[in-house]
Residue frames relative to the residue before (quaternion, step in Angstrom):
aa qw qx qy qz dx dy dz
M 1.0000 0.0000 0.0000 0.0000 0.00 0.00 0.00
S 0.4026 -0.7284 0.5030 0.2332 3.56 -0.86 0.98
S 0.6383 -0.5296 0.3905 0.3994 3.54 -1.26 0.34
V 0.6052 0.5419 -0.3580 0.4604 3.62 1.11 -0.59
E 0.6492 0.5062 -0.3185 0.4700 3.61 0.96 -0.83
E 0.6459 0.5112 -0.3139 0.4721 3.58 0.97 -0.87
A 0.6618 0.5067 -0.3033 0.4618 3.57 0.96 -0.88
L 0.6442 0.5051 -0.3273 0.4719 3.61 0.99 -0.73
D 0.6240 0.5214 -0.3398 0.4726 3.60 0.97 -0.76
R 0.6544 0.4987 -0.3108 0.4758 3.61 0.96 -0.84
A 0.6443 0.5206 -0.3194 0.4603 3.58 1.00 -0.84
L 0.6400 0.5122 -0.3229 0.4731 3.60 1.01 -0.77
E 0.6559 0.5049 -0.3072 0.4696 3.57 0.92 -0.90
D 0.6550 0.5008 -0.3100 0.4734 3.60 0.95 -0.85
H 0.6200 0.5475 -0.3291 0.4555 3.58 1.03 -0.82
L 0.6728 0.4862 -0.2897 0.4766 3.59 0.91 -0.93
K 0.6545 0.5066 -0.3154 0.4643 3.60 0.99 -0.75
R 0.6214 0.5122 -0.3484 0.4798 3.61 1.15 -0.50
I 0.6270 0.5255 -0.3371 0.4660 3.60 1.08 -0.68
W 0.7870 0.1640 -0.0619 0.5916 3.57 0.97 -0.92
P 0.0030 -0.8357 0.5489 -0.0149 3.62 0.41 1.18
V 0.8112 0.2874 -0.2149 0.4617 3.54 -1.37 0.21
R 0.5648 0.5537 -0.4144 0.4502 3.56 0.97 0.82
N 0.4854 -0.6314 0.5206 0.3078 3.51 -1.22 0.58
V 0.0904 -0.8058 0.5852 0.0076 3.60 -0.78 1.06
N 0.1049 -0.7709 0.6264 0.0479 3.55 -0.91 1.02
S 0.2974 -0.7229 0.5950 0.1872 3.55 -1.07 0.77
R 0.0611 -0.8206 0.5676 -0.0255 3.57 -0.63 1.18
Q 0.1074 -0.7621 0.6310 0.0972 3.56 -1.30 0.36
W 0.3648 -0.6740 0.5944 0.2437 3.53 -1.15 0.74
K 0.2518 -0.8300 0.4890 0.0930 3.57 -0.53 1.20
H 0.6379 0.5000 -0.3300 0.4840 3.60 1.21 0.36
G 0.7560 0.4118 -0.2786 0.4258 3.56 -1.20 0.49
R 0.7783 -0.3974 0.2646 0.4078 3.49 -1.43 0.00
N 0.5762 0.6223 -0.3870 0.3619 3.58 1.04 -0.67
V 0.5491 0.6275 -0.3955 0.3850 3.60 1.13 -0.56
T 0.7736 0.2999 -0.1714 0.5312 3.59 1.00 -0.79
E 0.7149 0.4817 -0.2662 0.4314 3.61 1.00 -0.76
N 0.7924 0.0083 -0.0075 0.6098 3.59 1.08 -0.60
P 0.0370 -0.8608 0.5074 0.0101 3.58 0.58 1.14
Q 0.6177 0.5485 -0.3542 0.4383 3.61 1.22 -0.29
L 0.4791 0.6802 -0.4416 0.3357 3.61 1.21 -0.26
R 0.0017 0.7787 -0.6264 0.0348 3.53 -0.89 1.03
V 0.2326 -0.7162 0.6314 0.1850 3.51 -1.32 0.28
L 0.2703 -0.7460 0.5864 0.1632 3.54 -0.75 1.05
E 0.1685 -0.7560 0.6286 0.0705 3.53 -0.90 1.02
I 0.0837 -0.8272 0.5552 -0.0210 3.55 -0.34 1.32
R 0.3653 -0.7612 0.5029 0.1850 3.55 -0.53 1.27
P 0.5459 -0.5939 0.4627 0.3677 3.57 -1.17 0.51
Q 0.5135 -0.6392 0.4749 0.3198 3.55 -1.13 0.64
E 0.7625 0.2161 -0.1185 0.5982 3.56 1.14 -0.71
A 0.6597 -0.5382 0.3511 0.3897 3.58 -1.14 0.59
A 0.7300 0.4129 -0.2385 0.4896 3.60 1.01 -0.76
G 0.5173 0.6710 -0.4040 0.3449 3.61 1.25 -0.03
G 0.5453 -0.6311 0.4545 0.3127 3.53 -1.34 0.08
W 0.4784 -0.6297 0.5410 0.2864 3.49 -1.35 0.48
V 0.1906 -0.7455 0.6276 0.1182 3.55 -1.21 0.63
Y 0.0736 -0.7580 0.6474 0.0287 3.54 -1.02 0.93
A 0.0362 0.8139 -0.5753 0.0725 3.58 -0.76 1.03
S 0.3951 -0.7057 0.5344 0.2455 3.55 -0.92 0.90
V 0.0441 -0.7372 0.6723 0.0497 3.52 -1.28 0.55
G 0.7506 0.3403 -0.2735 0.4959 3.55 -0.52 1.21
A 0.4775 0.6569 -0.4507 0.3704 3.61 1.23 -0.14
W 0.5675 0.6339 -0.3687 0.3744 3.59 1.09 -0.73
R 0.7180 0.4653 -0.2660 0.4441 3.60 0.97 -0.77
S 0.5552 0.6601 -0.3814 0.3325 3.59 1.21 -0.36
N 0.7712 0.2122 -0.1468 0.5820 3.60 1.19 -0.29
P 0.1153 -0.8639 0.4859 0.0649 3.60 0.47 1.20
M 0.6391 0.5255 -0.3378 0.4486 3.62 1.16 -0.42
N 0.5662 0.5989 -0.3785 0.4212 3.57 1.25 -0.29
V 0.4031 -0.7233 0.5085 0.2362 3.58 -0.70 1.09
H 0.7292 0.3436 -0.2026 0.5561 3.56 1.03 -0.82
R 0.1054 -0.8128 0.5724 0.0240 3.58 -0.42 1.21
S 0.1271 -0.8304 0.5425 0.0062 3.53 -0.94 0.92
E 0.1359 -0.6859 0.7024 0.1331 3.44 -1.50 0.37
F 0.3290 -0.7767 0.5202 0.1335 3.56 -1.17 0.58
I 0.1529 -0.7806 0.6042 0.0478 3.55 -1.10 0.87
L 0.0509 -0.7650 0.6419 0.0141 3.55 -1.06 0.85
L 0.2059 -0.7571 0.6094 0.1142 3.57 -0.95 0.93
S 0.0027 0.8162 -0.5759 0.0460 3.57 -1.00 0.80
P 0.4675 -0.6589 0.4978 0.3154 3.58 -1.12 0.55
L 0.8060 0.1937 -0.1184 0.5467 3.60 1.19 -0.32
Q 0.5555 -0.5712 0.4956 0.3457 3.47 -1.37 0.38
S 0.1770 0.7882 -0.5761 0.1248 3.59 -0.96 0.84
D 0.4988 -0.6290 0.5121 0.3054 3.54 -1.13 0.74
N 0.5104 0.6494 -0.4136 0.3831 3.60 1.20 -0.47
H 0.6619 0.5243 -0.3096 0.4372 3.58 1.01 -0.79
V 0.6156 0.5214 -0.3414 0.4823 3.58 1.06 -0.72
E 0.6515 0.5070 -0.3044 0.4752 3.58 0.98 -0.87
L 0.6710 0.5122 -0.3051 0.4408 3.60 0.87 -0.95
L 0.6710 0.4777 -0.3087 0.4757 3.61 0.88 -0.85
T 0.6253 0.5165 -0.3337 0.4806 3.59 1.07 -0.66
M 0.6438 0.5231 -0.3169 0.4598 3.60 0.97 -0.85
V 0.6692 0.4828 -0.2997 0.4789 3.59 0.90 -0.89
S 0.6414 0.5192 -0.3214 0.4644 3.60 0.98 -0.80
T 0.6390 0.5127 -0.3189 0.4766 3.59 1.06 -0.74
A 0.6317 0.5118 -0.3303 0.4796 3.60 0.98 -0.79
Y 0.6265 0.5354 -0.3147 0.4711 3.57 1.04 -0.83
S 0.6784 0.4868 -0.2955 0.4642 3.60 0.94 -0.85
D 0.6382 0.5199 -0.3169 0.4712 3.57 1.21 -0.51
G 0.5762 -0.6094 0.3665 0.4029 3.57 1.29 -0.01
Y 0.4009 0.6997 -0.4914 0.3290 3.57 1.27 0.15
A 0.4806 -0.6888 0.4683 0.2743 3.56 -0.95 0.90
V 0.0484 0.7749 -0.6228 0.0960 3.56 0.08 1.31
A 0.2781 0.7690 -0.5037 0.2785 3.54 0.18 1.36
D 0.7296 -0.4194 0.3137 0.4396 3.55 -1.32 0.29
G 0.8066 0.2646 -0.2225 0.4794 3.56 -0.84 1.06
K 0.5607 0.6063 -0.3924 0.4050 3.60 1.22 -0.23
V 0.2506 -0.7346 0.6132 0.1465 3.53 -1.23 0.63
L 0.0918 -0.7938 0.6010 0.0179 3.56 -0.89 1.00
E 0.3270 -0.7077 0.5866 0.2193 3.57 -1.01 0.82
I 0.2225 -0.8080 0.5316 0.1227 3.60 -0.83 0.91
G 0.5137 -0.7173 0.3764 0.2827 3.59 1.25 0.06
R 0.7685 0.0882 -0.0768 0.6291 3.57 1.30 0.05
A 0.6353 -0.4867 0.4041 0.4429 3.55 -1.26 0.13
W 0.5345 -0.6350 0.4408 0.3418 3.58 -1.00 0.71
L 0.7586 0.0105 -0.0304 0.6507 3.55 1.27 -0.52
P 0.6058 -0.5581 0.4016 0.4003 3.63 -1.04 0.61
G 0.7846 0.2983 -0.2462 0.4844 3.55 -0.96 0.94
S 0.6205 0.5435 -0.3413 0.4507 3.58 1.27 -0.03
A 0.3922 -0.6913 0.5556 0.2439 3.56 -1.19 0.63
C 0.5572 0.6182 -0.3794 0.4043 3.60 1.29 -0.10
N 0.1068 0.8027 -0.5762 0.1109 3.55 -0.45 1.24
Y 0.6238 0.4263 -0.3473 0.5555 3.54 1.27 0.61
I 0.2576 -0.7289 0.6122 0.1664 3.52 -1.35 0.32
L 0.2105 -0.7126 0.6537 0.1438 3.52 -1.06 0.84
V 0.2658 -0.7413 0.5960 0.1568 3.57 -0.83 1.01
S 0.0398 0.8298 -0.5461 0.1078 3.55 -0.65 1.12
A 0.5683 -0.4991 0.5039 0.4171 3.48 -1.35 0.22
P 0.4602 -0.6952 0.4722 0.2864 3.61 -0.99 0.71
Y 0.1998 -0.8374 0.5015 0.0856 3.57 0.25 1.32
F 0.6357 0.5602 -0.3262 0.4191 3.58 1.12 -0.56
L 0.6206 0.5336 -0.3495 0.4560 3.61 1.23 -0.28
E 0.5012 -0.6376 0.4951 0.3118 3.55 -1.18 0.60
S 0.6625 -0.4871 0.3846 0.4194 3.55 -1.26 0.40
G 0.7717 0.3107 -0.2592 0.4907 3.56 -0.89 0.96
Q 0.6622 0.4981 -0.3059 0.4688 3.58 1.25 -0.31
E 0.6088 0.6299 -0.3371 0.3450 3.59 1.18 -0.48
G 0.8070 0.0857 -0.0711 0.5800 3.57 1.23 0.06
L 0.2546 -0.7470 0.5997 0.1324 3.49 -1.38 0.03
S 0.1575 -0.7440 0.6416 0.1004 3.54 -1.10 0.79
F 0.0725 0.8030 -0.5821 0.1049 3.55 -0.75 1.08
K 0.8430 -0.1611 0.0665 0.5089 3.57 -0.58 1.20
G 0.7702 -0.3856 0.1798 0.4752 3.55 0.85 1.04
V 0.6347 0.4826 -0.3436 0.4962 3.60 1.24 0.01
E 0.1874 -0.7750 0.5984 0.0783 3.55 -0.77 1.12
V 0.0166 -0.7879 0.6149 -0.0280 3.57 -0.80 1.05
S 0.1271 -0.7868 0.6018 0.0509 3.57 -0.87 1.00
F 0.3778 -0.6906 0.5665 0.2437 3.54 -1.18 0.63
L 0.1133 -0.7610 0.6358 0.0628 3.55 -1.10 0.80
W 0.3712 -0.7340 0.5402 0.1775 3.53 -1.02 0.93
L 0.2229 -0.7523 0.6084 0.1193 3.57 -0.91 0.94
V 0.0809 -0.8261 0.5573 -0.0204 3.56 -0.40 1.29
P 0.3619 -0.7360 0.5250 0.2274 3.63 -0.59 1.07
I 0.0348 0.7948 -0.6023 0.0662 3.58 -0.89 1.02
T 0.5393 -0.6196 0.4694 0.3239 3.56 -1.30 0.36
A 0.6931 -0.4603 0.3478 0.4321 3.58 -1.30 0.17
A 0.6616 0.4974 -0.3118 0.4666 3.61 0.93 -0.86
E 0.6465 0.4985 -0.3157 0.4835 3.59 1.03 -0.76
A 0.6099 0.5446 -0.3422 0.4629 3.59 1.08 -0.72
D 0.6381 0.5191 -0.3230 0.4679 3.60 0.96 -0.85
F 0.6578 0.4985 -0.3029 0.4765 3.57 0.93 -0.92
G 0.6640 0.5190 -0.3019 0.4457 3.59 0.90 -0.92
R 0.6477 0.5046 -0.3154 0.4757 3.58 1.01 -0.77
Q 0.7077 0.4742 -0.2619 0.4535 3.57 0.97 -0.89
Y 0.8322 0.2324 -0.0798 0.4971 3.59 0.83 -1.00
G 0.5783 -0.6114 0.3636 0.3996 3.58 1.26 -0.15
G 0.6398 -0.5711 0.3845 0.3414 3.51 -1.24 0.61
H 0.6319 0.5360 -0.3445 0.4412 3.59 1.01 -0.74
S 0.6395 0.5091 -0.3214 0.4780 3.59 1.03 -0.76
L 0.6343 0.5186 -0.3303 0.4686 3.59 1.02 -0.75
F 0.6508 0.5004 -0.3243 0.4700 3.61 0.95 -0.79
H 0.5997 0.5440 -0.3559 0.4666 3.60 1.08 -0.66
K 0.6483 0.5060 -0.3090 0.4776 3.60 0.99 -0.83
F 0.6197 0.5324 -0.3391 0.4663 3.60 1.01 -0.81
A 0.6675 0.5029 -0.3017 0.4587 3.58 0.91 -0.94
E 0.6428 0.5295 -0.3179 0.4532 3.59 0.95 -0.89
A 0.7304 0.4264 -0.2238 0.4844 3.58 0.99 -0.88
G 0.3892 -0.7264 0.4810 0.2992 3.61 1.24 -0.21
T 0.2067 0.8376 -0.4798 0.1597 3.55 1.12 0.73
D 0.2697 -0.7118 0.6275 0.1637 3.54 -1.01 0.92
L 0.2786 -0.8151 0.4882 0.1401 3.58 -0.17 1.28
L 0.6684 0.4786 -0.3078 0.4791 3.60 1.23 -0.21
Q 0.4842 0.6442 -0.4511 0.3836 3.58 1.24 0.04
I 0.4290 -0.7469 0.4500 0.2358 3.55 -0.49 1.23
D 0.8006 0.3037 -0.1468 0.4952 3.59 0.80 -0.99
R 0.2681 0.7915 -0.5143 0.1931 3.58 1.14 0.51
R 0.4519 -0.6679 0.5249 0.2724 3.53 -1.19 0.63
S 0.5900 -0.5449 0.4520 0.3883 3.54 -1.25 0.42
I 0.4059 -0.7011 0.5271 0.2568 3.58 -1.11 0.67
M 0.6075 0.5542 -0.3529 0.4464 3.59 1.26 -0.07
């Protein structure tokens, strides 16, 4: 790994810590699968909630380097009501799909093959712009490399069908209309 790559990873980590200050941050790695040899620098930051009732934040650091031919480089964020190794695995899986050239971009729907958390009907992910971040927080420019954060939103099969047909923005409009808590593990589909 070059010093520029290391510096960009540090800049991304610092950027995330500025977004979520005063929180305990653990750097995690999924030790199974191709990522161990193909992108061994990939980490997932596990950011504890500031308050007991708050949510956990999981963010990839290093996914950007897995597809050097891609002009648009990305990192991925997942919000959760609980701590889980499933999230480290999921971010690693999405980062691996991204490195394979799969179009992991705003509005895309990905099947994850299982519930995102036990007891959930959500077994798909909608890739979205991170609407919860303030302007200027959704990406980082470092020495000519532009990296954007994408939000991974757990959704149901019916919501995935709607999102594929009408787009992610239309699905978010439906979520807003229904007052959907996207972090509720056992939430029902809005479709």
